[in-house]
DRENFIBA-387905 format. One record per residue (C-alpha): x, y negated, z negated; residue in three letters; residue number from 1. Coordinates in Angstrom, 3 decimals, decimal comma. Layout:
          u          v          w   rest    nr
          X          Y          Z    ala   NUM
...
END
This chain:
          u          v          w   rest    nr
      0,000      0,000      0,000    met     1
      1,315     -3,428      0,954    asn     2
      1,037     -5,701     -2,103    pro     3
      0,785     -8,756      0,140    ala     4
     -2,520     -7,385      1,440    ala     5
     -4,165     -7,441     -2,012    leu     6
     -6,097    -10,645     -2,670    lys     7
     -8,366    -11,953     -5,412    cys     8
     -8,720    -15,404     -3,840    asp     9
    -10,887    -15,475     -0,715    ser    10
     -9,064    -18,599      0,492    arg    11
     -5,858    -16,585      0,856    arg    12
     -7,333    -13,606      2,678    val    13
     -5,675    -12,662      5,974    gln    14
     -6,996    -10,216      8,592    pro    15
     -6,663     -6,642      7,312    gly    16
     -6,447     -7,562      3,609    asp    17
     -8,237     -5,939      0,675    thr    18
    -10,318     -8,451     -1,269    phe    19
    -11,022     -7,592     -4,907    val    20
    -13,991     -9,553     -6,247    ala    21
    -13,073    -10,213     -9,873    val    22
    -15,579    -11,638    -12,315    arg    23
    -13,864    -14,557    -14,073    gly    24
    -14,702    -16,701    -17,078    ala    25
    -15,751    -19,630    -14,897    ala    26
    -16,775    -17,951    -11,642    asp    27
    -17,547    -14,608    -10,035    asp    28
    -15,488    -13,370     -7,106    gly    29
    -18,555    -11,627     -5,711    ser    30
    -19,823    -15,038     -4,624    arg    31
    -16,958    -15,227     -2,131    phe    32
    -17,261    -11,822     -0,494    ile    33
    -18,824    -13,341      2,623    ala    34
    -15,954    -15,834      2,893    ala    35
    -13,408    -13,006      2,550    ala    36
    -15,125    -11,015      5,304    ile    37
    -15,213    -14,128      7,488    glu    38
    -11,437    -14,491      6,938    ala    39
    -10,865    -10,917      8,153    gly    40
    -10,863     -8,736      5,027    ala    41
    -10,800     -5,048      5,968    ala    42
    -11,913     -3,808      2,546    glu    43
    -14,044     -5,193     -0,256    ile    44
    -13,642     -3,926     -3,828    val    45
    -16,459     -5,073     -6,099    thr    46
    -18,751     -4,069     -8,941    glu    47
    -21,749     -4,564     -6,627    leu    48
    -23,280     -1,898     -4,374    pro    49
    -22,934     -2,359     -0,626    arg    50
    -25,865     -4,395      0,667    pro    51
    -28,144     -2,858      3,278    ala    52
    -27,177     -5,483      5,826    glu    53
    -24,760     -8,336      6,380    gly    54
    -21,518     -6,331      6,135    val    55
    -19,856     -5,477      9,469    pro    56
    -19,429     -1,749     10,154    asp    57
    -15,646     -2,101     10,294    gly    58
    -15,380     -3,431      6,733    val    59
    -14,848     -0,809      4,024    ala    60
    -16,794     -1,299      0,790    trp    61
    -15,790      0,250     -2,511    arg    62
    -17,919     -0,124     -5,628    thr    63
    -16,046      0,156     -8,943    val    64
    -17,133     -0,012    -12,562    glu    65
    -14,585     -2,673    -13,586    asp    66
    -12,976     -4,881    -10,952    ser    67
    -10,396     -6,243    -13,407    arg    68
     -9,211     -2,763    -14,266    arg    69
     -9,154     -1,904    -10,559    glu    70
     -7,018     -4,880     -9,493    ile    71
     -4,542     -4,062    -12,283    ala    72
     -4,311     -0,434    -11,131    ala    73
     -3,943     -1,473     -7,484    leu    74
     -1,206     -3,956     -8,397    ala    75
      0,771     -1,309    -10,299    cys    76
      0,476      1,100     -7,384    arg    77
      1,293     -1,490     -4,719    ala    78
      4,522     -2,517     -6,455    tyr    79
      5,635      1,046     -7,160    gly    80
      4,710      1,190    -10,859    asp    81
      7,665     -0,984    -11,932    pro    82
      7,079     -0,572    -15,678    ser    83
      7,954      3,107    -15,237    ala    84
     11,430      2,028    -14,121    ala    85
     12,114     -0,648    -16,755    ile    86
     11,339     -0,821    -20,473    asp    87
      8,668     -3,455    -21,073    val    88
      8,324     -5,043    -24,517    phe    89
      5,120     -6,959    -25,300    gly    90
      4,875     -9,687    -27,954    val    91
      1,457    -10,991    -28,987    thr    92
      0,109    -13,290    -31,700    gly    93
     -1,142    -16,843    -32,132    thr    94
      2,206    -18,458    -32,922    asn    95
      5,829    -17,436    -32,495    gly    96
      5,507    -15,425    -29,276    lys    97
      7,953    -17,494    -27,225    thr    98
     10,699    -17,609    -29,849    thr    99
     10,286    -13,913    -30,685    thr   100
     10,341    -12,859    -27,026    ala   101
     13,401    -15,007    -26,330    thr   102
     15,234    -13,583    -29,354    leu   103
     14,381    -10,014    -28,368    leu   104
     15,598    -10,583    -24,806    arg   105
     18,856    -11,958    -26,221    lys   106
     19,311     -8,868    -28,403    ile   107
     18,713     -6,579    -25,432    leu   108
     21,105     -8,452    -23,151    asn   109
     23,782     -8,700    -25,858    asp   110
     23,473     -4,958    -26,459    cys   111
     24,054     -4,090    -22,818    gly   112
     20,432     -3,768    -21,677    ile   113
     19,981     -6,303    -18,844    pro   114
     16,566     -7,873    -19,313    ser   115
     14,097    -10,297    -17,772    gly   116
     11,512    -12,494    -19,459    leu   117
      7,863    -13,462    -19,003    val   118
      7,066    -16,291    -21,414    ser   119
      5,013    -19,428    -21,893    thr   120
      8,024    -21,483    -20,796    ile   121
      9,294    -19,554    -17,792    ser   122
      9,646    -16,274    -15,936    tyr   123
     13,233    -14,994    -15,589    ile   124
     13,613    -12,125    -13,142    thr   125
     17,306    -11,279    -13,471    ala   126
     19,688    -10,676    -16,370    pro   127
     22,352    -13,253    -17,273    pro   128
     25,504    -13,051    -15,182    leu   129
     28,279    -11,096    -16,915    pro   130
     31,647    -12,742    -17,614    pro   131
     33,793    -13,145    -14,468    pro   132
     36,212    -10,462    -15,672    ala   133
     33,399     -7,893    -15,626    leu   134
     31,840     -8,794    -12,285    leu   135
     33,974     -6,238    -10,453    gly   136
     32,625     -3,429    -12,630    leu   137
     29,037     -3,910    -11,498    leu   138
     29,422     -1,994     -8,256    gly   139
     27,137     -4,487     -6,522    arg   140
     26,779     -8,200     -5,974    ala   141
     25,269     -9,793     -9,102    pro   142
     21,929    -11,570     -8,853    val   143
     21,900    -14,946    -10,542    glu   144
     18,998    -15,311    -12,954    ala   145
     16,148    -17,266    -11,392    lys   146
     13,988    -19,209    -13,839    glu   147
     10,469    -19,951    -12,616    ile   148
      8,390    -22,444    -14,629    pro   149
      5,432    -20,573    -16,098    ala   150
      1,851    -21,557    -15,338    his   151
      0,278    -18,953    -17,647    asn   152
      1,609    -17,266    -20,778    thr   153
      0,740    -13,959    -19,111    thr   154
      0,201    -14,119    -15,336    pro   155
     -2,475    -12,166    -13,494    gly   156
     -1,848     -8,492    -12,644    pro   157
     -0,653     -9,080     -9,080    leu   158
      1,919    -11,674    -10,115    glu   159
      2,886     -9,755    -13,250    leu   160
      3,658     -6,524    -11,407    gln   161
      5,480     -8,559     -8,752    ser   162
      7,715    -10,029    -11,470    leu   163
      8,416     -6,588    -12,935    phe   164
      9,272     -5,261     -9,464    ala   165
     11,633     -8,170     -8,867    glu   166
     13,330     -7,528    -12,215    met   167
     13,704     -3,848    -11,355    arg   168
     15,184     -4,680     -7,952    asp   169
     17,549     -7,250     -9,518    asn   170
     19,090     -4,692    -11,865    gly   171
     17,081     -5,295    -15,028    cys   172
     16,577     -2,316    -17,289    lys   173
     14,048     -4,082    -19,513    ala   174
     11,574     -6,945    -19,602    ala   175
     10,231     -8,876    -22,571    val   176
      6,846    -10,489    -22,117    met   177
      4,398    -12,560    -24,098    glu   178
      0,944    -11,010    -24,061    val   179
     -1,885    -13,478    -24,626    ser   180
     -5,286    -12,532    -25,996    ser   181
     -6,824    -13,711    -22,713    his   182
     -4,539    -11,314    -20,827    ala   183
     -5,617     -8,390    -22,999    ile   184
     -9,316     -9,235    -22,738    ala   185
     -9,031     -9,733    -18,969    gln   186
     -7,031     -6,515    -18,482    arg   187
     -4,049     -8,289    -16,910    arg   188
     -1,629     -5,837    -18,562    val   189
     -3,700     -2,753    -17,750    glu   190
     -1,420     -0,043    -16,349    gly   191
      1,746     -1,575    -17,807    thr   192
      3,772      0,973    -19,763    arg   193
      5,206     -0,619    -22,892    phe   194
      8,384      0,562    -24,581    ala   195
      7,170     -1,253    -27,722    ala   196
      4,700     -3,943    -28,734    val   197
      4,962     -6,570    -31,482    ala   198
      2,483     -8,671    -33,471    phe   199
      3,557    -12,074    -34,860    thr   200
      0,427    -13,411    -36,602    asn   201
     -3,191    -14,400    -36,061    leu   202
     -4,536    -17,831    -36,995    thr   203
     -7,298    -19,999    -35,590    gln   204
     -7,046    -20,711    -31,868    asp   205
     -8,861    -19,833    -28,629    his   206
    -12,274    -19,640    -30,294    leu   207
    -13,639    -21,481    -27,263    asp   208
    -12,991    -18,189    -25,446    tyr   209
    -13,366    -15,479    -28,100    his   210
    -16,118    -17,098    -30,166    gly   211
    -15,069    -15,756    -33,578    thr   212
    -11,862    -14,833    -35,360    met   213
    -13,039    -11,233    -35,510    glu   214
    -13,479    -11,111    -31,727    ala   215
    -10,056    -12,746    -31,347    tyr   216
     -8,567    -10,054    -33,588    phe   217
    -10,320     -7,279    -31,667    glu   218
     -8,771     -8,549    -28,431    ala   219
     -5,287     -8,319    -29,974    lys   220
     -6,087     -4,954    -31,544    arg   221
     -6,609     -3,367    -28,129    gln   222
     -2,869     -3,569    -27,472    leu   223
     -2,076     -1,559    -30,618    phe   224
     -4,941      0,870    -31,220    val   225
     -5,022      3,623    -30,047    pro   226
     -1,356      3,684    -31,047    ala   227
      0,156      4,487    -27,655    arg   228
      3,291      2,375    -28,080    phe   229
      5,790      1,844    -30,939    pro   230
      4,781     -1,326    -32,799    ala   231
      6,319     -4,009    -35,042    ala   232
      3,721     -5,706    -37,264    ile   233
      3,859     -8,784    -39,531    asn   234
      2,668     -7,571    -42,926    leu   235
      2,492    -11,096    -44,382    asp   236
     -0,469    -11,876    -42,127    cys   237
     -3,811    -10,430    -43,361    pro   238
     -4,742     -9,474    -39,809    tyr   239
     -1,333     -7,858    -39,420    gly   240
     -1,931     -5,726    -42,499    arg   241
     -5,280     -4,614    -41,082    arg   242
     -3,587     -3,803    -37,806    leu   243
     -0,773     -1,860    -39,471    phe   244
     -3,265      0,199    -41,489    asp   245
     -5,233      0,972    -38,317    ala   246
     -2,078      2,078    -36,489    ile   247
     -1,068      4,332    -39,372    lys   248
     -4,562      5,831    -39,529    ser   249
     -4,484      6,493    -35,800    asp   250
     -1,347      8,598    -36,263    gly   251
      0,085      7,893    -32,828    gly   252
      3,318      6,076    -31,992    ala   253
      5,633      4,934    -34,814    pro   254
      5,311      1,480    -36,375    ala   255
      7,514     -0,764    -38,499    leu   256
      6,139     -3,527    -40,710    ser   257
      8,128     -6,666    -41,469    tyr   258
      7,835     -9,726    -43,700    gly   259
      8,387    -10,855    -47,275    ala   260
      5,808     -8,398    -48,641    ala   261
      7,293     -5,938    -51,111    ser   262
      6,004     -2,970    -49,101    asp   263
      7,314     -4,162    -45,712    ala   264
      9,686     -1,773    -43,926    asp   265
     11,862     -4,681    -42,787    val   266
     11,850     -7,183    -45,644    arg   267
     13,428    -10,570    -46,276    phe   268
     13,943    -12,210    -49,669    ser   269
     15,958    -14,920    -51,421    asn   270
     15,682    -17,222    -48,432    glu   271
     17,482    -20,572    -48,425    arg   272
     16,447    -23,171    -45,864    leu   273
     18,457    -26,178    -44,718    ser   274
     18,853    -28,560    -41,791    ser   275
     21,444    -26,157    -40,361    leu   276
     19,238    -23,064    -40,361    gly   277
     18,340    -20,396    -42,883    cys   278
     19,951    -17,650    -44,919    glu   279
     18,270    -14,643    -46,527    phe   280
     18,701    -11,087    -47,744    arg   281
     17,408     -8,462    -45,345    leu   282
     16,455     -4,914    -46,294    asp   283
     15,593     -2,443    -43,561    tyr   284
     15,387      1,352    -43,218    pro   285
     18,890      2,630    -43,846    gly   286
     20,579     -0,588    -44,902    gly   287
     20,658     -4,209    -46,023    ser   288
     22,477     -7,379    -45,000    ala   289
     22,915    -11,049    -45,803    gln   290
     21,731    -12,906    -42,707    val   291
     22,397    -16,442    -41,477    arg   292
     20,418    -17,921    -38,596    leu   293
     20,810    -21,197    -36,736    arg   294
     17,018    -21,491    -36,612    leu   295
     15,034    -23,817    -38,868    leu   296
     12,159    -22,733    -41,038    gly   297
     10,604    -19,773    -42,762    arg   298
      8,407    -19,070    -39,743    his   299
     11,558    -18,476    -37,700    asn   300
     12,645    -15,837    -40,217    ile   301
      9,427    -14,028    -39,328    his   302
     10,137    -14,468    -35,611    asn   303
     13,666    -13,110    -36,003    ala   304
     12,457    -10,138    -38,059    leu   305
      9,828     -9,354    -35,444    cys   306
     12,514     -9,204    -32,746    ala   307
     14,809     -7,214    -35,056    phe   308
     12,139     -4,639    -35,986    ala   309
     11,224     -4,179    -32,322    thr   310
     14,888     -3,626    -31,476    ala   311
     15,145     -0,993    -34,230    leu   312
     12,128      0,806    -32,780    leu   313
     13,990      0,990    -29,478    his   314
     17,035      2,563    -31,123    gly   315
     19,307     -0,478    -31,108    ile   316
     21,764     -0,356    -34,048    pro   317
     20,881     -2,847    -36,775    ala   318
     24,355     -4,379    -36,874    arg   319
     24,340     -5,106    -33,149    met   320
     20,894     -6,706    -33,346    ala   321
     21,920     -8,872    -36,316    leu   322
     25,134     -9,976    -34,605    asp   323
     23,036    -11,124    -31,660    ser   324
     20,564    -13,030    -33,850    leu   325
     23,424    -14,785    -35,644    ala   326
     24,324    -16,676    -32,457    thr   327
     20,768    -17,436    -31,308    ala   328
     19,941    -21,071    -30,594    lys   329
     16,537    -22,767    -30,883    pro   330
     14,237    -22,258    -27,920    val   331
     13,440    -25,277    -25,756    arg   332
     10,503    -27,186    -27,196    gly   333
     10,463    -25,172    -30,412    arg   334
     11,753    -27,348    -33,265    leu   335
     14,134    -28,845    -30,729    glu   336
     16,164    -31,657    -32,279    met   337
     16,548    -34,890    -30,320    val   338
     18,635    -37,846    -31,455    arg   339
     18,310    -41,267    -29,868    ile   340
     20,654    -44,246    -30,048    lys   341
     18,086    -46,851    -31,047    ala   342
     16,801    -45,082    -34,156    ser   343
     18,397    -43,748    -37,342    pro   344
     15,602    -41,177    -37,617    ala   345
     15,858    -37,536    -36,598    thr   346
     13,324    -36,315    -34,040    tyr   347
     11,968    -32,838    -33,381    phe   348
      9,856    -31,676    -30,455    ile   349
      7,672    -28,644    -31,033    asp   350
      4,864    -26,802    -29,282    tyr   351
      2,806    -26,613    -32,506    ala   352
     -0,827    -26,929    -31,426    his   353
     -2,708    -24,907    -34,039    thr   354
     -3,397    -25,695    -37,716    pro   355
     -1,058    -22,926    -38,868    asp   356
      1,769    -23,985    -36,562    ala   357
      1,501    -27,621    -37,651    ile   358
      1,573    -26,561    -41,297    glu   359
      4,590    -24,292    -40,790    asn   360
      6,613    -26,893    -38,924    val   361
      5,780    -29,759    -41,292    leu   362
      6,646    -27,601    -44,308    asn   363
      9,965    -26,785    -42,658    thr   364
     10,744    -30,423    -41,912    leu   365
      9,688    -31,568    -45,386    arg   366
     12,556    -29,466    -46,756    glu   367
     15,078    -31,589    -44,838    ile   368
     13,352    -34,998    -45,018    thr   369
     14,968    -37,579    -47,276    glu   370
     12,803    -40,471    -46,083    gly   371
      9,365    -40,422    -44,501    arg   372
      7,924    -37,569    -42,481    leu   373
      6,055    -38,622    -39,329    phe   374
      3,937    -36,525    -36,987    ile   375
      2,739    -37,495    -33,505    val   376
      0,066    -35,084    -32,282    phe   377
     -3,234    -34,570    -30,496    gly   378
     -5,336    -31,605    -29,412    ala   379
     -5,985    -30,070    -26,013    gly   380
     -9,236    -30,811    -24,216    gly   381
    -11,570    -28,031    -23,033    asp   382
    -10,137    -25,802    -25,743    arg   383
    -11,167    -24,659    -29,220    asp   384
    -12,819    -27,715    -30,811    arg   385
    -13,142    -26,054    -34,201    arg   386
     -9,409    -26,149    -34,832    lys   387
     -9,122    -29,926    -34,349    arg   388
    -10,221    -31,070    -37,828    pro   389
     -8,078    -28,315    -39,329    leu   390
     -5,076    -29,704    -37,454    met   391
     -5,908    -33,156    -38,799    gly   392
     -6,217    -31,824    -42,336    glu   393
     -2,837    -30,083    -42,175    ala   394
     -1,120    -33,169    -40,761    ala   395
     -2,674    -35,531    -43,318    ala   396
     -1,796    -33,234    -46,202    arg   397
      1,848    -32,748    -45,265    leu   398
      3,056    -35,883    -43,440    ala   399
      3,565    -39,441    -44,684    asp   400
      2,600    -41,054    -41,378    val   401
      0,261    -39,479    -38,794    cys   402
      0,082    -40,908    -35,278    ile   403
     -2,959    -39,327    -33,615    val   404
     -2,775    -39,392    -29,834    thr   405
     -3,654    -37,393    -26,720    ser   406
     -2,323    -33,977    -25,751    asp   407
     -3,817    -32,616    -22,507    asn   408
     -7,318    -34,167    -22,531    pro   409
     -8,397    -32,315    -19,379    arg   410
    -12,063    -33,115    -18,719    ser   411
    -12,811    -34,432    -22,220    glu   412
    -12,792    -38,028    -23,420    asp   413
     -9,502    -38,538    -25,334    pro   414
    -11,305    -40,715    -27,888    ala   415
    -13,776    -37,923    -28,649    ala   416
    -10,942    -35,445    -29,197    ile   417
     -9,264    -37,874    -31,582    ile   418
    -12,527    -38,283    -33,512    glu   419
    -12,672    -34,498    -33,924    asp   420
     -9,145    -34,553    -35,375    ile   421
     -9,932    -37,471    -37,699    leu   422
    -12,930    -35,561    -39,071    ala   423
    -10,478    -33,346    -40,939    gly   424
     -8,461    -36,218    -42,368    met   425
     -9,476    -37,680    -45,731    pro   426
    -11,222    -41,029    -45,722    glu   427
     -8,758    -43,747    -46,713    pro   428
     -8,893    -44,764    -50,355    glu   429
     -8,941    -48,390    -51,403    gln   430
     -5,752    -49,038    -53,420    pro   431
     -5,939    -51,143    -56,544    ser   432
     -3,993    -53,960    -54,840    glu   433
     -4,640    -53,894    -51,092    pro   434
     -1,662    -54,902    -48,965    pro   435
     -1,967    -57,896    -46,681    ala   436
     -3,355    -57,039    -43,287    ala   437
     -1,088    -56,988    -40,284    glu   438
     -2,069    -59,105    -37,299    pro   439
     -4,586    -57,060    -35,341    gly   440
     -5,307    -54,630    -38,191    his   441
     -7,873    -54,480    -40,958    ser   442
     -6,875    -54,436    -44,616    ala   443
    -10,260    -52,924    -45,464    ser   444
     -9,083    -49,497    -44,385    ala   445
     -5,574    -49,016    -45,719    pro   446
     -4,047    -45,883    -44,358    gly   447
     -5,851    -46,205    -41,018    val   448
     -4,250    -48,532    -38,503    leu   449
     -6,049    -49,174    -35,253    arg   450
     -3,966    -49,879    -32,138    pro   451
     -2,962    -53,485    -31,567    ser   452
     -0,976    -54,028    -28,355    pro   453
      0,624    -57,366    -29,396    pro   454
      1,968    -55,736    -32,548    trp   455
      3,931    -53,206    -30,472    leu   456
      6,428    -55,838    -29,495    gly   457
      7,033    -57,044    -33,061    gln   458
      9,449    -54,641    -34,777    pro   459
      9,941    -57,058    -37,633    gly   460
      8,722    -57,877    -41,114    ala   461
      5,018    -57,122    -40,598    glu   462
      5,714    -53,530    -39,600    arg   463
      8,276    -53,048    -42,349    thr   464
      5,878    -54,373    -44,970    ala   465
      3,238    -51,899    -43,928    ala   466
      5,311    -48,792    -43,452    leu   467
      8,773    -49,507    -44,821    gly   468
      8,191    -47,103    -47,700    gln   469
      5,944    -44,035    -47,830    pro   470
      3,720    -45,590    -50,513    asp   471
      3,557    -49,154    -49,191    ala   472
      0,236    -48,456    -47,489    met   473
     -1,237    -46,636    -50,464    arg   474
      0,128    -47,914    -53,787    pro   475
     -2,610    -46,261    -55,867    ala   476
     -3,365    -43,148    -53,823    cys   477
     -1,661    -40,309    -51,977    ser   478
     -3,213    -40,815    -48,543    arg   479
     -0,950    -40,835    -45,512    pro   480
     -0,855    -43,731    -43,085    ala   481
     -2,861    -42,803    -39,991    val   482
     -2,360    -44,603    -36,706    leu   483
     -4,536    -44,028    -33,655    ile   484
     -2,993    -44,463    -30,213    glu   485
     -4,686    -42,495    -27,396    pro   486
     -1,863    -43,255    -24,954    asp   487
      0,812    -40,660    -25,746    arg   488
      3,571    -42,753    -24,193    arg   489
      2,634    -45,740    -26,355    ala   490
      2,301    -43,474    -29,407    ala   491
      5,872    -42,264    -28,990    ile   492
      7,066    -45,837    -28,565    arg   493
      5,262    -46,930    -31,727    arg   494
      6,874    -44,087    -33,609    thr   495
     10,358    -45,065    -32,458    val   496
      9,681    -48,591    -33,748    leu   497
      8,284    -47,362    -37,053    leu   498
     10,798    -44,648    -37,914    ala   499
     13,551    -47,131    -38,625    asp   500
     14,939    -45,848    -41,907    gln   501
     17,838    -43,420    -42,400    pro   502
     16,369    -40,135    -43,569    gly   503
     13,128    -40,517    -41,612    asp   504
     12,113    -37,377    -39,718    val   505
      9,666    -37,355    -36,804    val   506
      7,791    -34,384    -35,364    leu   507
      6,308    -34,822    -31,893    ile   508
      3,957    -31,876    -31,685    ala   509
      1,747    -30,086    -29,227    gly   510
      3,508    -30,102    -25,869    lys   511
      6,973    -28,759    -26,599    gly   512
      8,526    -27,596    -23,334    his   513
      5,717    -28,965    -21,149    glu   514
      6,588    -31,549    -18,512    thr   515
      3,065    -32,615    -17,594    tyr   516
     -0,113    -34,102    -19,018    gln   517
     -3,486    -32,925    -17,709    ile   518
     -6,388    -35,327    -17,259    phe   519
     -9,814    -34,777    -15,695    ala   520
     -8,765    -35,953    -12,246    asp   521
     -4,997    -35,576    -12,186    arg   522
     -1,891    -34,028    -13,684    thr   523
      0,888    -36,504    -14,474    asp   524
      4,550    -35,831    -15,112    his   525
      5,109    -36,239    -18,838    phe   526
      7,941    -34,963    -21,002    asp   527
      8,077    -35,833    -24,717    asp   528
     11,848    -35,498    -24,586    arg   529
     12,214    -37,946    -21,703    glu   530
      9,867    -40,431    -23,337    glu   531
     11,831    -40,356    -26,574    leu   532
     15,117    -40,920    -24,820    ile   533
     13,750    -43,696    -22,590    ser   534
     12,281    -45,654    -25,517    trp   535
     15,246    -45,023    -27,748    gly   536
     18,135    -45,773    -25,392    ser   537
END
């Protein structure tokens, strides 16, 4: 079967192709069968019976029970079942997938298992080039790793199997992939043979799609139960404990639990966190070690242990895996530190876009903040609305200054999204001695500053009086200062002006590695990193 002849999009159908009519979340491919036939499709695969008339005699018609399952099976077959030739490792969970997958790929490559990557950031279809001295030992011309910007955490089955086939043909022996809950529910990974699967955590997200946390959990559970593949499970997450118990009850493939829990198979304790990374004691089956990582935060200990436990399941020696983790660097857009010339503050860019992720990252940064802790964040449009006030609550509870802005508004009104976020933030309290109002701001609502364009150009005494110290805005209460600036570019600029004290730490959250901003009618180039540097140079 020629994979190029398989199509799910009627607009791409060529004469002689097979068109698979897939029922999607927003549309149904069956509506476009006539267009596919008009374009020359030789075969139609659909969940509908063949109509009595209207289909030319030369067009084959195959009725299947599940078109999603069928396109996944056809994709595997068309590309020669690539996951039978390489070891595929799947990482799923709400937060931590990208860092965990990147760490696991590093372990595999460092241990002599050339590996590719399918992640939220990019798809990499070749292993890293070996040192020049070893090139002659390959027996073939090396393929330089090609990094393709990702458009989905987990691509559709045709693209996914194409990536695996390319990795196989480029000399990879393994692939590490992030597996989203959407991908599981939509059967994008159906037919993929996993060498091992890993679970990071489950916290509120994607309820616009799944409806409830229980349905969200059930989608993840499908990857692990029945227990067909070895599994690494976070025991510190309540959903992880449920999952681990279900795997053990199933009695299938082996599983390792990890975390700080006393009954975890791979357990960390006595952790010490600093601005340079973290250090902790690690106990695992057959040994123990004192571990140092160049990754910030307790959540990154969990990510590292997830990668480590998965490596153990694959038979990689513990010492080799730990040596690899010791040299791991932060992943792009994940607590990525940025320093700029015009500000004494320290800036971090992170993809945190859920309540749990915001809480984890702010707790991490609080440990290293000597001055004020700022957060710039918004929430994505056309996505789970129920998490927005929870994000606001976490930010208000843990930061000194919150700048609420836009993320990817998509088709929603940015102001409405911001109102959803503010619903979770405490109403400002009236201090016993209200500070004088800034020009363009109201002193009646201390702790909530509304945007005032003229004020942006005045980095002087007025601004310092309002926000020079964490408590200046709230002398008799513990409320954070909250600024509202829907324009993300302006919000970053305001933050650069405000974070003017040594020891200030700023988190710009939500977009991480992304280089775009999505509106209803357009997608603009936008990179938090570039904006920081341009305002701060």
